[in-house]
N, C-alpha and C positions, 0 to 999 in steps of 0.2 A: 278358500276360498273357491269353490266351482265357478267354472265357465258355464257349464251349462246345468243348471239347477232342474228339479225334476217340474215338467212342464203342467201348470194346472190345469182342470177343465177350462173350456174357452165359456166365459161366462158373460154377461152383459157386456163391459165395458173389454173383454179381448175382442168380442164380435163386432164391436162400434169400429174396434181399430183395424180388423179384418176390412171391414168395408171400406174405411179411407184407404187402405192400400190397395183394395180390386180399384178405386174411384182414379185411384191416381195412375193405373197401371193401364185400366183402358184409355187414359187421355196419351200416353204413350203408344209408339209403333208397336204393334201386332206381334205377338212370338208364333212361332212353329212355321207348318207348311202355310199356312192362309197369310200369315205376315212374313214369309222367309225365315231365313235361320240366322245366325248372326251377319253383324257388317264385317267386312275388313277391318283395319286397322290404320289406313292410309291416312286419316286424317284424324285420327285419335280415338274414331267413335267408340272402340272397344274397350278402352285406356280411361279415357274419360269419360263414357256414357254408360255402355252394356254390363259393365263391372259392378256398376251400381245395383243394377237392376238383380243382378245376379248375386250381391250380399245382401240385400235385400231378401229375397226368395230361401236363403239360408237363415236368415233373421226370424222370417216370419214361421216355417218349417220348427226354428226353437220355441218360440212362442204360444203356438197351437197345436204341435203334435200334427197338425193334418198332414200326410203323407202326399198329397195330390202338390202341395209347394217344392217338397225334395224332386216329385218327377218332372216338375216345371222347368227345376235348374237344374236335372240331369240333360234336358232336353238342350238348355242353353250351354252347357259346359261342352258336349258334344258337340256341338254346331262352332263355339268357341274352337276349341280343338281341331276342326278342321279347316279352319282359315288361318291357323299358324305357318309361319314363314315356308318352312320347310316342307309342308305339304301342298303348296301352292305353289312352289316353285319360284317364290321371290327372294331375289337378293337384294341385299344392304349397300351399303356404299363402300365397301370392303371386297363386295364381291362372294359373299358366305350368305348359305342361307339357313337358318339355324330355328331352332325349335322357340320359337320367340314371335311378336307380331309388331314388326316394325313402323313406321311412319315416316310417310313424305309428304309434309303439308305443313302447317303453320308454325309447328315447333321447331323444326330444322331450317341448314340455311341453303339457298337457295343459289343455283348459278347456273350459268351460260358458258360455252365456250365460242370463241371468237375464231374465223378463219383467215390466214391470209389471200392473198390473190389468187396461190394457187392450191385455194382449197386446205393445207393443211390448218390443225388447228396452231395459234399464236400465242392466245394468251387466255385465262381463268378470271371471267367475274364471277365474287360472290358477295351477296349481301344478305345478312343478316336479321331473324323474324326481329320484333313483328313488322307487316307491311310487306315483307317480301314474295307473299304469293303473289301472280298475276302482273310481277316487275316484270321489266323490259331494257333491255340496255343497246343502245343504238348509236352506228359506229359512223361516221363522217369526217372521210378521211382528207386532211390539209396539203398544205405543199409541204417536198422536201421530205415526205416519209412521214411524217404528225399524222395527228389523228385526236377527233374531239371524242369523249365516252360521255353518251349522256344516259344515266340512269332512272327512268320512269317509276313510279310506287303507283299503285291504285289509290284512291280517296284523294285527298286534298292536300296531300304531303307536297312541298316543290319539287322539283327534277336536282337531284345531282350531277352537276355537268365538271367533267373532267377537259380542259382543254390542252392543246398542243402539247399533245402526250409523246411520246419516243419511244420504240422498242428496241431503241440502242443501249447496249451495255454500258458506254460512258457519257450516255446523255444524261442532264442531272432533272432532266423531265420524262424521264424513265417511267411507263406506266405504273407500276408498281411500287415506285416507288415516291410517285405522287401519291396516289392512294393510300397508300404508308399514311403518310403525313393530313391528308386532308380525312382520315377516318374521325368520327365522332361516336358519340353515343346511340344518338339520333340517325345520322348517316353514317352505317355500320359495313361499308362496302371494302372489300379487299380485290386485288389486283394479281394474279400470279401469272406470269411469263413463261410461256412453253416452249423446250428446245425444239429448233426446224432444223432444215437442211444447213450446210453452210452457206453464207451468206456470199454471194458475188462483190469486189470492191464498185461496180458499178451498178449493180443492182441492189439497194437495202430494201431487207425484207419491210414490206407492206399488209396493212391491214383492207380485209374485203367492207366495202360496205354495204352497210343493211340492219336489220333491227332483229334481235334473239328471246326469246322469252326465258326466261330465270324459271331452272324446275328445280322442285325439292329434293334436296338430298333422302336418301333414305336411312334411318338410321334404327336401331333398336332404342326405346329409351326407358332407362332403368325402371322410374315410377309407373310407368304404364304397365310390363312387365308385373311388375310389386299389385298393382291394382289388379291385373283378371287373375294371375296367381292366384290371390287371397281366396278368395271363396274354394275354388279349388283344393284347395289344403287344409280352409274351413270345412268343407264336406268331410271329409277324411278324418279329421279330427271327431268332430259331430259322431262320425258313425262307430270311432275307436270308445267312444266315452261314453256317449247314449244310445247301445241298441236297440233299446226300445222302442227306440222315433226313427230309426235309417232300416227301411225292408232288405231285406237280402240280396233284393235285384238290384238296389240302390248300391249297399255296402260295398257287391262284388268290382264295382264300377272305379272304387275308390283308390286302389293300388293306380290304375291307371294317370287317376288324376295327380295322387300323389308323384307317381312319375312325370308328371307330363310339368308342374309346381318345380322339381327338384332342377329339371331339364332348363328350367326357361331361368329361373336363378343362377343357375353354373355358368349360363352365357354372358352378364355380367359378373364374372369375378375378376375380371382386369381392374373393373372402376373401384373394387372394393378397397378400402382404406382405413386404416386406426392411427390415431392420433397420438404423441407422445403418452397422454390424459388417458389412455383407453379408449378414445371416442371413436365409433366407430359410424362409418358414413360410406356414403358412393362420391363418386366425381365423374364429370366428362373428362375424357382425356384432350391434348391439347390441341388433337389436328380432327377430333370429332365435329362433322360440319353442323354442330348447335351452336345455339345464338350466346351460350358460356361456355363454350371449348376451355378444358384446362382449370375449369370452377368446380368447386364440388355443387353438388344438386343441395335447392331447398331443404330449411329441415323439413317438413311437410311429404316434402318426395324422397326424401332417403327413409323415413318414419313411412312410407307404403310399400318399401319393400321388406322395413323393418317388423311389418306386421304378420307379413307370408314367412319372415325365420320364425318368429315366434309358434307359428301353427305348424310351421315343419320340425320345430327343434319338440313341441307337444306331441308330437304323432311320433314321431322315428327316433327321439330321445336321442339322436346322432350328438355329440360334443360339439361341433363345430357348429351346426345352428343355433344350439346352446350360447356358445359364446359370441357368437355375432348376433344374437339376440340382445345379449346385457350388453352388449359396445356400445348397440344404435341406442339402447335405453340410457345409457349413459351419455353419449352425446345429445340426446332431449333432456337430462336431467341437468347437465352443465352450461344449457341453455336458459334453464327457468332461474328468474331473480323474484325474492318477494317484493312487492309494491302493494301497500295500502291493503296488505290481509290477503291480496291473491298471488298469483304469479304473471312476469309479464317474459314476453322470451321474442326472437327476430324470427322476420320472416327466412332470411338466410343465414346459418348460421354462424357465427361472430368470430369463429376460427379459420372463415373460409374468405378466398378470394375477391366476392362480390360484397362480401358487407364492408370488407376493409377499403377496394377499390385497387386500382392496380395503374400504372404509367406506362408510356412507352421507352422501350431503350433504346429502339435502333435496331432490332434482331427480333422477329418472330420467333424465333426458339428462344430465348430468354424475355421477352415479352410472358411467355405461359399460353399462349393460345393464337394459332394461325388466323384466326377469323375475329379478333377483338385486341387490338394491339394496346387499347387503353380501355379502363371503364374507370365511369366517378363512384366512390363508396357509397352505398347504399346500405344505410343500418335501418332499415324501418321496421317496425313491430310485424309480427306476425297478426291475419286480417281476422274477422271472427269465422269466415267460412271455410277456407284452407284448415282451419284450427282443428276441424271436426277430426282429421285425418291423426293430428296430432294425441286428441283426445281419446280417441279410438286405440291407438296402440298404447297410450299410460293404463288405459283400464285393461285393456288385456294385456300387458307384461304383467301388471299389477295381480292379475286373477289367476295366472298360468303357474300353479303348481309345482316344484320343482328348480326354479331358478333362481339364483342370487337375489337378493332385494336391493333395489337400484331408488326405486321410490316410497319411501315409508309411508305410514298410514297418515302420518302430519303433512307429507308430501300432496298424496292425496286428496286430504280436507283443503290443504291452499290450491290445490288447481281447480275444486269446485267451486271455490269463492272468486275463481278469477270467473266464473261466468257472475255469481253473485252478484259480486261490487262492481266489477269492470264492464262486462258485456250487457247484460243486463240494465236496463235502461226506463227507468217511470218518471215522468215528469208530474208538476199539478197539471191536472183537469184534461192530461194526455192518457191516450191508450198506452198501454206496453211496448216497447220494443226493444231490438239490441244495438246496441253500435256496431262500426265496422269493424275495427280493429280494435286488439284484447286489453291495449293500454289503458282502458277508462275514461280516455277524456276527446275522444274523435266524437262527430255529427252520426247524428242517429243514419241505420244502415237503412237498405234499400228491402224494399218486398225479396228479393232472394234473398239476401240476409236473412230474415226472417221465417222463410220456408227453411229452414237449414237448422233454427233451433234444438229440432231434437235431438241434434247430434253431442249436445253438453248432456241429455237425459241421462247413459250411465252412473256420470256422477252421482247421481241423487247415493248412492249406496255409501256416501261420504258426508253427503250435505244434504237434508230431507227437502229444503227452502230449494235445492236445482231443479226439483221436480215441480213445485208448486209455479215457479215465475217461469219454468218453461211454459207451462198449461197457459198460464196466465194470456204469455205472447201467443200462443198459439191458437189460441180460442179467436182473439180479434187479430191476426196478420192479416196485411194484406192479401190479396189475390194478384199471381202473375203468371207466366208460361212457366206449364208443368215442364221439368228438365228429370231425367235419367236418376240425377241422385236423389230426387223427392221421393221416390219409392224408397230408398234406403231410407231416408229421415220418417217415412209412413214406417216405415217395419221397425224403426226404432221404438214408436210408442207402442206398439203391441209388443214388442220385446220388453221394455223396461219400463214396462208398468209398473205401478204401487201395487202390493200386495190389499 
């Protein structure tokens, strides 16, 4: 099976889909000199926005053979490389400037350093996302060197109040210990005492009164790296497998894009793990300032990197990429459980810490996370929107020659039935829609869920009913605010049209 079949002339159906794609693009921020280049990724605008549009242009080039789509993709790719951390001079939480696109926003831990009366940093306050951005910590000194910390979060969240705290290492009210015991999933605060000058017996160390804004840590998130690198590697693969579609001037640039994808993924090598069962995935390190430090990435997020591993394996023939792509495929296959003719699988991998949960041990190193000493088990099913990454990974892997079989034809047919039997929802007297989760028993989705129904369309190769039911939902779907992922879904309608 070829990932890039010969492109047919753009007939009426394809032209209609091209017009749909352009209509979505017109509703999004303009590209090019008039609309500016690529945004930076400080708030994840590249990883969870711009990258979808890049993927969309690659799909439209495959679907139509129109070189204009590739030229626009090249402009986007060059703009993305121009805002890489090492080119902007941006350093992450480790003071490293790497060939990636780090974030410092709602996905990372926010912190503030509180000084003592002499202006020397005395403690560090951390708050995990969500609701950490724009949070503040207020210090109110009390008698005998004690103090109260009040963390105020945006919105209607109640303040977190830690009263009568101490900096004295022998005091049971020592700030870091109290915060550790007070930590919950919802009030995810930790405090770290910082070393200071030696204390005189008659002058205990005291905090300076004041209010401090919590600032987000800067972290390169593996899932976002995978999302951004995916269309870069995909364009290089298209140039090699379908040179008739890729003009020589564009093909000449793909070596740079291939190198950029390689360098970006290499920056996350320290996060790669393989289970005893040979299931490959990515993790956050215990001291990485993210909400789930020390845990495995969600299934869809490590598959976002896995998609790029597949493309690099196909383009380069490199054994390491092929082995990692296969190990990642095993990780997904290991999560798939057959139910009612389709598959179900969890949002968090079942072999991971978040799925099982963890409790305090009394030592943050033994807890396995410096920012969350505990977290309750979260064995929730994958939702039907994030599943678009899972589906794309499975189709891409199954369609890439040379990789060991992980998903059999029967598996792919069962995956297709996940949509037709679990996700697709048709009730008597009502228009067809989709469910929020893939388990097939929850409530109907929103306009946002319906807008992404095209993500299941590539599975029509294994079950033609998928295309009919996608079309049924798409024709009568509710309208909503246009997002970058909608461009990708519009392009899928053109790329995976039926003969």
